[in-house]
C-alpha positions as CSV (number, residue, x, y, z in Angstrom):
1,X,184.8,107.1,75.8
2,X,183.7,105.8,72.4
3,X,181.8,109.0,71.8
4,X,185.0,111.0,72.5
5,X,187.0,108.9,70.1
6,X,184.4,109.4,67.4
7,X,184.3,113.1,68.0
8,X,188.2,113.4,67.8
9,X,188.1,111.2,64.7
10,X,185.6,113.5,63.0
11,X,187.6,116.5,63.9
12,X,190.7,115.0,62.4
13,X,188.8,114.1,59.2
14,X,187.6,117.7,58.9
15,X,191.1,119.1,59.5
16,X,192.6,116.7,57.0
17,X,189.9,117.6,54.5
18,X,190.4,121.3,55.1
19,X,194.1,120.9,54.7
20,X,193.8,119.1,51.4
21,X,191.2,121.7,50.2
22,X,193.5,124.6,51.1
23,X,196.5,123.0,49.4
24,X,194.4,122.4,46.2
25,X,193.1,126.0,46.3
26,X,196.6,127.5,46.8
27,X,198.1,125.3,44.0
28,X,195.3,126.3,41.6
29,X,195.7,130.0,42.6
30,X,199.3,129.8,41.7
31,X,198.3,128.9,38.2
32,X,195.6,131.6,37.9
33,X,197.2,134.6,39.7
34,X,200.3,136.4,38.3
35,X,201.6,139.5,36.7
36,X,199.6,138.6,33.5
37,X,195.8,138.3,33.9
38,X,194.3,135.1,32.5
39,X,190.7,133.8,32.5
40,X,189.8,130.4,33.9
41,X,188.9,129.2,30.4
42,X,192.4,130.1,29.2
43,X,194.0,128.3,32.2
44,X,192.0,125.1,31.5
45,X,192.7,125.3,27.7
46,X,196.4,125.6,28.4
47,X,196.3,122.6,30.7
48,X,193.9,120.2,29.0
49,X,193.2,121.5,25.5
50,X,196.6,122.5,24.1
51,X,195.2,122.5,20.5
52,X,192.9,125.5,21.4
53,X,195.4,127.4,23.6
54,X,197.5,130.1,22.1
55,X,201.3,129.9,22.4
56,X,201.7,132.8,24.9
57,X,199.1,131.4,27.3
58,X,200.5,127.9,27.1
59,X,204.0,129.3,27.9
60,X,202.7,131.3,30.9
61,X,200.7,128.5,32.4
62,X,202.5,125.3,31.5
63,X,206.1,126.5,31.1
64,X,206.2,129.1,33.9
65,X,203.4,128.9,36.5
66,X,203.0,125.1,36.7
67,X,206.7,124.4,37.3
68,X,206.9,127.1,39.9
69,X,203.8,125.7,41.8
70,X,205.2,122.2,41.6
71,X,208.6,123.4,42.8
72,X,207.1,125.2,45.7
73,X,205.1,122.1,46.7
74,X,208.1,119.8,46.6
75,X,210.4,122.3,48.3
76,X,207.9,123.3,51.1
77,X,207.2,119.6,51.9
78,X,210.9,118.8,51.9
79,X,211.8,121.7,54.2
80,X,209.0,120.6,56.6
81,X,210.5,117.1,56.8
82,X,214.0,118.5,57.4
83,X,212.8,120.7,60.3
84,X,210.8,117.8,61.8
85,X,213.6,115.3,61.6
86,X,216.2,117.7,63.1
87,X,213.9,118.9,65.8
88,X,213.2,115.3,66.8
89,X,216.7,114.0,66.5
90,X,218.4,116.8,68.5
91,X,215.4,117.5,70.9
92,X,215.8,121.1,69.8
93,X,212.6,123.0,68.9
94,X,214.6,125.6,67.0
95,X,216.4,123.2,64.7
96,X,215.9,124.0,61.0
97,X,217.7,123.3,57.6
98,X,220.3,126.1,58.2
99,X,221.3,125.0,61.7
100,X,223.9,122.3,60.9
101,X,225.7,124.1,58.1
102,X,224.3,122.0,55.2
103,X,222.7,125.1,53.7
104,X,226.0,126.9,54.3
105,X,227.7,124.2,52.3
106,X,225.3,124.7,49.4
107,X,225.8,128.4,49.6
108,X,229.6,128.0,49.4
109,X,229.2,125.7,46.4
110,X,227.0,128.3,44.7
111,X,229.3,131.1,45.7
112,X,232.4,129.4,44.2
113,X,230.5,129.2,40.8
114,X,228.9,132.6,40.8
115,X,231.4,134.8,42.7
116,X,234.8,133.1,42.1
117,X,234.4,131.5,38.6
118,X,232.0,134.2,37.4
119,X,229.0,132.2,36.2
120,X,226.1,134.6,35.7
121,X,222.4,133.7,35.2
122,X,221.9,136.7,33.0
123,X,224.6,135.6,30.5
124,X,223.8,133.9,27.2
125,X,224.9,130.6,28.8
126,X,222.3,131.0,31.6
127,X,220.9,127.4,31.3
128,X,224.4,125.9,31.5
129,X,225.4,128.3,34.3
130,X,222.2,127.4,36.2
131,X,223.0,123.6,35.9
132,X,226.6,124.0,37.0
133,X,225.6,126.2,40.0
134,X,223.0,123.6,41.1
135,X,225.6,120.8,40.8
136,X,228.2,122.8,42.8
137,X,225.7,123.7,45.5
138,X,224.5,120.1,45.8
139,X,228.1,118.8,46.1
140,X,228.8,121.5,48.8
141,X,225.8,120.4,50.8
142,X,226.6,116.7,50.5
143,X,230.2,117.3,51.6
144,X,229.0,119.0,54.8
145,X,226.5,116.2,55.4
146,X,229.3,113.6,55.2
147,X,231.4,115.7,57.7
148,X,228.4,115.7,60.1
149,X,228.0,112.0,59.6
150,X,231.7,111.5,60.4
151,X,231.3,113.7,63.5
152,X,228.3,111.6,64.6
153,X,230.5,108.5,64.4
154,X,233.3,110.1,66.4
155,X,231.3,111.8,69.2
156,X,228.6,110.1,71.3
157,X,227.0,113.4,72.5
158,X,224.4,114.9,70.2
159,X,225.1,118.3,71.7
160,X,228.7,118.2,70.4
161,X,227.3,117.3,66.9
162,X,224.9,120.2,67.1
163,X,227.7,122.7,68.2
164,X,229.9,121.3,65.4
165,X,227.2,122.0,62.9
166,X,226.7,125.5,64.2
167,X,230.4,126.3,64.1
168,X,230.6,124.8,60.6
169,X,227.7,127.0,59.5
170,X,229.4,130.2,60.8
171,X,232.7,129.2,59.2
172,X,231.1,128.5,55.8
173,X,229.2,131.8,55.9
174,X,232.4,133.6,56.7
175,X,234.1,132.1,53.7
176,X,231.2,133.2,51.5
177,X,231.4,136.7,52.9
178,X,235.1,136.8,52.0
179,X,234.2,135.7,48.4
180,X,231.7,138.6,48.3
181,X,234.5,141.1,48.7
182,X,236.4,139.6,45.7
183,X,233.5,139.5,43.3
184,X,232.3,142.0,40.7
185,X,229.1,143.9,41.0
186,X,227.3,141.7,38.4
187,X,228.4,138.5,40.1
188,X,227.3,139.9,43.5
189,X,223.9,140.7,42.1
190,X,223.5,137.2,40.7
191,X,224.6,135.5,44.0
192,X,222.3,137.8,46.0
193,X,219.4,136.8,43.8
194,X,220.1,133.1,44.4
195,X,220.4,133.6,48.1
196,X,217.0,135.3,48.4
197,X,215.3,132.1,47.2
198,X,213.2,131.4,44.1
199,X,210.7,128.7,43.1
200,X,210.4,130.0,39.5
201,X,213.8,129.2,38.2
202,X,213.1,125.5,37.4
203,X,211.7,124.5,34.0
204,X,209.6,121.4,33.2
205,X,212.8,119.6,32.1
206,X,214.5,120.4,35.5
207,X,211.5,119.1,37.6
208,X,212.0,115.3,37.3
209,X,215.4,115.2,39.0
210,X,214.2,117.7,41.7
211,X,211.0,115.7,42.2
212,X,212.9,112.3,42.3
213,X,215.3,113.5,45.0
214,X,212.5,115.2,47.0
215,X,210.3,112.1,46.9
216,X,213.2,109.8,47.8
217,X,214.0,111.9,50.9
218,X,210.4,112.2,52.0
219,X,209.7,108.5,51.6
220,X,212.8,107.6,53.6
221,X,211.5,109.9,56.3
222,X,208.1,108.3,56.3
223,X,209.6,104.9,57.0
224,X,211.1,106.3,60.3
225,X,207.9,107.3,62.1
226,X,208.2,104.5,64.7
227,X,211.8,105.3,65.9
228,X,210.8,109.0,65.8
229,X,207.9,108.3,68.2
230,X,210.2,106.3,70.5
231,X,213.0,109.0,70.4
232,X,210.4,111.5,71.5
233,X,210.4,109.9,74.9
234,X,214.2,110.4,75.2
235,X,217.4,108.6,74.1
236,X,217.4,106.2,77.1
237,X,213.8,105.1,76.5
238,X,214.5,104.6,72.8
239,X,217.6,102.5,73.6
240,X,215.6,100.3,76.0
241,X,213.1,99.6,73.2
242,X,215.9,98.6,70.8
243,X,216.5,101.9,68.9
244,X,220.1,103.0,68.9
245,X,219.9,106.8,69.1
246,X,223.2,107.5,67.4
247,X,222.5,105.2,64.5
248,X,219.1,106.7,64.0
249,X,220.6,110.2,64.2
250,X,222.9,109.2,61.4
251,X,220.0,108.1,59.3
252,X,218.1,111.4,59.9
253,X,221.3,113.4,59.2
254,X,221.6,111.7,55.8
255,X,217.9,112.2,54.9
256,X,217.9,115.8,56.1
257,X,221.2,116.4,54.3
258,X,219.9,115.0,51.0
259,X,216.7,117.1,51.2
260,X,218.6,120.2,52.2
261,X,221.1,119.8,49.5
262,X,218.3,119.3,46.9
263,X,216.1,122.3,48.0
264,X,219.0,124.7,48.5
265,X,220.8,123.8,45.3
266,X,217.7,124.2,43.1
267,X,215.8,127.0,45.0
268,X,218.4,128.8,47.2
269,X,218.4,128.8,51.0
270,X,214.7,129.1,51.9
271,X,214.2,130.6,55.4
272,X,211.7,129.7,58.2
273,X,209.4,127.2,56.4
274,X,211.3,124.2,57.9
275,X,211.3,125.8,61.3
276,X,207.7,126.9,61.5
277,X,205.7,124.1,59.8
278,X,206.3,121.3,62.3
279,X,205.2,123.5,65.2
280,X,202.2,124.9,63.3
281,X,201.1,121.3,62.5
282,X,201.5,120.1,66.1
283,X,199.4,123.0,67.4
284,X,196.7,122.8,64.7
285,X,196.2,119.0,65.0
286,X,197.0,118.6,68.7
287,X,199.3,115.6,68.0
288,X,202.9,114.6,68.5
289,X,202.4,111.2,66.8
290,X,204.8,111.2,63.9
291,X,202.6,108.8,61.9
292,X,200.2,111.7,61.4
293,X,202.6,114.6,62.0
294,X,205.0,113.8,59.2
295,X,202.5,113.6,56.3
296,X,200.6,116.6,57.6
297,X,203.8,118.6,57.8
298,X,204.6,117.7,54.2
299,X,201.2,118.9,53.2
300,X,201.3,122.1,55.2
301,X,204.9,122.8,54.2
302,X,203.8,122.6,50.5
303,X,200.8,124.9,51.3
304,X,203.0,127.5,53.1
305,X,205.5,127.5,50.2
306,X,202.7,127.9,47.7
307,X,201.3,130.9,49.7
308,X,204.8,132.5,49.7
309,X,205.1,131.9,46.0
310,X,201.7,133.4,45.4
311,X,202.4,136.5,47.3
312,X,205.8,136.9,45.6
313,X,204.2,136.9,42.2
314,X,201.1,139.1,42.8
315,X,200.0,141.4,40.0
316,X,201.4,144.9,40.1
317,X,204.7,143.9,41.7
318,X,207.8,145.4,40.2
319,X,209.3,142.0,39.4
320,X,209.2,139.0,41.7
321,X,209.4,139.5,45.4
322,X,212.1,137.2,46.9
323,X,210.7,134.1,48.5
324,X,212.7,134.6,51.7
325,X,211.1,138.0,52.1
326,X,207.5,136.6,52.0
327,X,208.4,133.5,54.1
328,X,210.0,135.7,56.8
329,X,207.0,138.1,57.0
330,X,204.5,135.3,57.1
331,X,206.5,133.3,59.8
332,X,207.2,136.2,62.1
333,X,203.7,136.5,63.7
334,X,203.5,132.7,64.3
335,X,207.0,132.6,65.8
336,X,206.1,135.4,68.2
337,X,202.9,133.5,69.3
338,X,205.0,130.3,69.6
339,X,207.5,132.1,71.9
340,X,204.6,133.4,74.0
341,X,203.2,129.9,74.2
342,X,206.5,128.5,75.4
343,X,206.9,131.3,78.0
344,X,203.7,130.3,79.7
345,X,204.8,126.6,80.2
């Protein structure tokens, strides 16, 4: 038995080390690889020796690629946390950030700005328009989160809350579709671009608020590993150990809502990363213990988002490939394998 424990411990150390190495490699690759070829010496000069770096290289590395890599890391980790919390809270393996309508609320907020008011990223006031759209999307997502919180208070059954969220999501998407028909071609193009997801729209000055909100949500989630482990055994078991399932579900809703509002407002509705990452981490590390699963999901969520961003900005591409395109293509094979795995149980 001691030998087996040591063997399992060594395996986990190797997997943790491999995960950290892969994340570091992907982050650095995001700084090196892009539409403009740069040498390693140019990259290091731009990062650490600004006096010897030319203006163009500094702009590409520090002002463009570094914020995009940091945004992908924060967004991917946050999406993984959202998926994990929702899947655990509702005992639904297919729960993801778009399931309860919070992403739909953010989309409606952005649609009001871009489609109805006519704010356009390509205008001279692009920076102001971007900030207003982020704020509007964030407010829309928070309003939906508060509605879900109220529903959780009114109804004891988690299934009713889940169905309410799904219906809310469809309703919000229907309203956005109606706004599409009232918008001009330029505004439609702008909104479509936002909906496809983008990690490269944030600047260094935008990052602090995005990082603060992402860190706050992830830290709150990390404090909930014990009730998550108890809830895994069922609501009745959790109640017998002193965990009130409805109260805990309210906490997870608020945390998931905050993170969904943040990521969707700043980056657009990013697909599949929140759904796939928790399952991928469970299978890779053979664990359902949230004390390990949650930090590992954050790490792998960031890595998957970095990989999506890297593919989206590969040299030779005619402009940036939308993040949702790469995340969907990368997630599809794993989702098929996951369905086959479930069908054998």
